[in-house]
C-alpha positions as CSV (number, residue, x, y, z in Angstrom):
1,X,111.9,6.1,10.1
2,X,114.6,5.1,7.7
3,X,114.8,1.4,8.0
4,X,113.5,-0.5,4.3
5,X,110.4,-2.1,4.0
6,X,112.0,-5.7,3.8
7,X,114.3,-5.1,6.9
8,X,110.9,-4.4,8.4
9,X,109.5,-7.2,7.4
10,X,111.9,-9.4,8.3
11,X,112.3,-8.1,11.9
12,X,108.3,-8.5,12.3
13,X,108.7,-12.1,11.1
14,X,111.7,-12.4,14.0
15,X,109.7,-10.6,16.6
16,X,106.7,-12.6,16.1
17,X,108.7,-15.9,16.6
18,X,110.6,-14.5,19.7
19,X,107.1,-14.1,21.4
20,X,105.6,-17.4,20.1
21,X,108.4,-19.3,21.2
22,X,109.2,-19.2,24.8
23,X,113.0,-19.0,25.2
24,X,114.4,-19.0,21.6
25,X,115.8,-15.6,22.5
26,X,117.6,-16.6,25.9
27,X,121.2,-15.7,26.2
28,X,123.1,-18.3,25.1
29,X,126.7,-19.1,26.9
30,X,127.7,-18.4,30.5
31,X,128.9,-14.4,30.2
32,X,125.5,-11.8,30.5
33,X,127.3,-9.6,28.2
34,X,126.3,-12.1,25.2
35,X,123.1,-11.2,23.6
36,X,120.2,-12.9,22.6
37,X,120.2,-14.0,18.7
38,X,117.1,-11.8,18.7
39,X,118.4,-8.6,20.1
40,X,121.6,-9.0,17.7
41,X,119.4,-8.9,15.0
42,X,117.6,-6.2,16.3
43,X,120.5,-4.2,17.0
44,X,121.9,-4.8,13.7
45,X,119.1,-3.2,11.7
46,X,118.2,-0.6,14.1
47,X,121.3,0.6,14.6
48,X,120.4,4.2,15.3
49,X,118.1,3.0,17.8
50,X,114.8,5.0,16.0
51,X,112.5,2.0,15.8
52,X,113.4,1.4,19.4
53,X,112.9,4.5,20.8
54,X,109.3,5.1,19.0
55,X,108.2,2.2,20.4
56,X,109.4,3.5,24.0
57,X,108.0,6.9,23.1
58,X,111.3,8.8,23.4
59,X,113.4,10.5,20.8
60,X,116.8,8.3,19.4
61,X,119.1,10.6,21.0
62,X,117.9,10.0,24.4
63,X,117.4,6.4,23.9
64,X,121.3,6.0,22.8
65,X,122.1,7.9,25.6
66,X,120.5,5.9,28.3
67,X,121.9,2.7,26.4
68,X,125.5,4.2,27.4
69,X,124.2,4.1,31.1
70,X,121.5,1.5,31.7
71,X,121.0,-2.4,30.5
72,X,118.4,-2.7,27.9
73,X,116.0,-4.5,30.5
74,X,116.3,-1.2,33.1
75,X,115.3,1.0,30.0
76,X,112.4,-0.7,29.2
77,X,111.2,-1.2,32.5
78,X,112.2,2.8,33.2
79,X,109.3,3.3,30.5
80,X,106.8,1.3,31.5
81,X,107.2,-2.0,30.3
82,X,107.5,-5.0,32.9
83,X,109.3,-7.1,30.6
84,X,111.0,-7.9,27.2
85,X,108.2,-9.9,26.4
86,X,105.4,-6.8,27.0
87,X,108.6,-4.6,25.0
88,X,108.5,-7.1,21.8
89,X,104.8,-7.3,21.4
90,X,104.7,-3.4,21.8
91,X,107.1,-3.4,18.5
92,X,105.1,-6.1,16.8
93,X,102.4,-3.7,16.9
94,X,104.8,-0.8,15.9
95,X,106.1,-3.0,12.7
96,X,102.9,-3.7,12.0
97,X,101.3,-0.4,11.8
98,X,104.7,0.7,9.7
99,X,103.7,-1.9,7.0
100,X,100.4,-0.8,6.9
101,X,101.7,2.9,6.4
102,X,103.5,1.6,3.6
103,X,101.1,0.0,1.8
104,X,100.7,-3.5,3.2
105,X,97.4,-5.0,4.2
106,X,96.6,-6.8,7.1
107,X,96.0,-10.0,5.0
108,X,99.7,-9.8,3.3
109,X,101.3,-9.1,6.9
110,X,99.6,-12.5,7.9
111,X,100.6,-14.7,5.2
112,X,104.2,-13.2,5.0
113,X,104.3,-14.3,8.5
114,X,103.1,-17.5,8.4
115,X,105.1,-18.4,5.2
116,X,108.8,-17.0,6.6
117,X,108.0,-18.2,10.2
118,X,107.5,-21.7,9.0
119,X,111.1,-21.7,7.3
120,X,112.6,-20.7,10.4
121,X,111.7,-23.9,12.0
């Protein structure tokens, strides 16, 4: 995966907040084509879809092809996730394991989440 460690850490904090606070990532506005702020952030930092494809258990090319045909909700259901919250929980686990592979300890990860999430509120 070619995502920088700093970006992974940021996505970890945002994912944790999106899971912990219900409704924070709901769509704003009347049109359904608008994405939530969390989804836009994830798309921006995972432009090639590598991270989301790994969580789904597929390759990035397949994921990109499905994105052109289906909504994200349909894609995650097709790969066995009941809803976006279940996907985000799996994403959180993937981000934590990736940071551990890069030398972060569980304690450092927890401290980082606590420090950064308090700034977001």
